C-alpha positions as CSV (number, residue, x, y, z in Angstrom):
1,M,66.5,89.0,64.1
2,E,69.1,89.2,66.8
3,N,70.9,86.0,67.7
4,I,70.6,85.9,71.5
5,Q,72.4,83.1,73.3
6,P,70.4,81.3,76.1
7,H,72.8,82.5,78.8
8,D,72.5,86.1,77.6
9,W,68.7,85.9,77.8
10,F,68.9,84.4,81.2
11,F,71.2,87.1,82.6
12,K,69.2,89.9,81.0
13,Q,66.0,88.5,82.7
14,I,67.7,88.2,86.1
15,F,69.6,91.5,86.1
16,S,66.9,93.7,84.7
17,N,64.7,93.3,87.7
18,P,66.0,94.5,91.1
19,K,64.0,91.9,93.0
20,S,65.6,89.1,90.9
21,V,69.0,90.6,91.6
22,K,68.3,90.7,95.3
23,T,67.1,87.1,95.3
24,V,70.2,85.8,93.5
25,L,72.5,87.8,95.7
26,D,70.6,86.7,98.9
27,I,71.3,83.1,97.9
28,F,74.9,83.4,96.7
29,A,76.3,86.6,98.4
30,P,74.0,87.8,101.3
31,D,76.5,90.4,102.5
32,L,76.8,91.9,99.0
33,A,73.0,91.8,98.5
34,E,72.5,94.3,101.3
35,E,75.2,96.7,99.9
36,V,74.0,96.5,96.3
37,V,70.2,96.6,96.7
38,G,70.1,98.3,100.1
39,G,67.9,97.8,103.1
40,D,65.7,100.0,105.2
41,E,68.5,102.5,105.7
42,K,70.3,104.4,102.9
43,M,73.2,102.3,101.7
44,I,76.1,103.4,99.6
45,T,76.3,101.7,96.2
46,L,79.0,99.2,95.4
47,T,80.5,101.7,93.0
48,E,80.7,104.4,95.7
49,K,82.3,101.9,98.0
50,W,84.9,101.1,95.4
51,K,85.6,104.9,94.9
52,I,86.1,105.4,98.6
53,E,88.4,102.4,98.8
54,G,90.3,103.7,95.8
55,K,90.8,107.1,97.5
56,M,91.9,105.4,100.7
57,E,94.5,103.4,98.8
58,G,95.7,106.5,97.0
59,K,96.1,108.3,100.3
60,L,98.0,105.4,101.7
61,E,100.3,105.2,98.7
62,A,100.9,109.0,98.8
63,K,101.8,108.8,102.5
64,M,104.2,106.0,101.8
65,E,105.9,108.0,99.1
66,D,106.1,111.1,101.4
67,L,107.6,109.0,104.2
68,I,110.2,107.5,101.9
69,K,111.1,111.0,100.6
70,L,111.3,112.5,104.1
71,T,113.7,109.7,105.1
72,Q,115.8,110.2,102.0
73,L,115.9,114.0,102.4
74,K,116.8,113.8,106.1
75,F,119.4,111.0,106.0
76,G,120.4,110.7,102.3
77,V,119.3,107.1,102.1
78,I,116.6,104.8,103.2
79,P,117.5,101.3,104.5
80,E,115.8,98.5,102.5
81,S,114.4,97.1,105.7
82,L,112.6,100.4,106.5
83,E,111.3,100.8,103.0
84,K,109.9,97.3,103.1
85,I,108.2,98.0,106.5
86,I,106.7,101.2,105.0
87,R,105.4,99.5,101.9
88,Q,103.8,96.7,103.9
89,C,101.7,99.1,106.0
90,K,98.0,98.8,105.4
91,E,96.8,101.6,107.7
92,I,97.5,105.3,107.6
93,E,97.8,105.3,111.4
94,E,100.8,102.9,111.1
95,L,102.5,105.3,108.6
96,D,101.8,108.3,110.9
97,K,103.6,106.6,113.8
98,I,106.6,105.8,111.5
99,F,106.5,109.3,110.1
100,T,106.8,110.8,113.6
101,K,109.7,108.5,114.5
102,V,111.5,109.5,111.3
103,A,110.9,113.1,111.9
104,L,112.2,112.9,115.5
105,A,115.2,110.6,114.7
106,K,118.6,112.2,114.9
107,S,120.3,109.5,113.0
108,I,119.5,106.7,110.6
109,K,120.7,104.2,113.3
110,E,117.6,105.1,115.4
111,L,115.4,103.7,112.7
112,E,117.0,100.3,112.5
113,N,114.4,98.6,114.8
114,I,111.4,100.7,113.8
115,K,107.8,99.3,113.7
């Protein structure tokens, strides 16, 4: 006979039934409940949401690296202050604006007060 701990049994009972999961999530995390269980409309699963967020983070990181490389290729160096600004960006649109400024700059001096 299997030695099942009381908490294991409890979680198995709760999480094996979608209605129970929704009830627990409604109480402790109402926003998450809608994403996990879904509503009247088709909702993406939490796993799909994480995949999308991971792809977005990957694109953001790639854009940062491209921008740093462009600056280094164009001017030979990248000021620490500019690299810090680039790495702190959380939106691709912000990086696009900086990318345009770097591409159009004629000297590294033009990038001193970028943001």
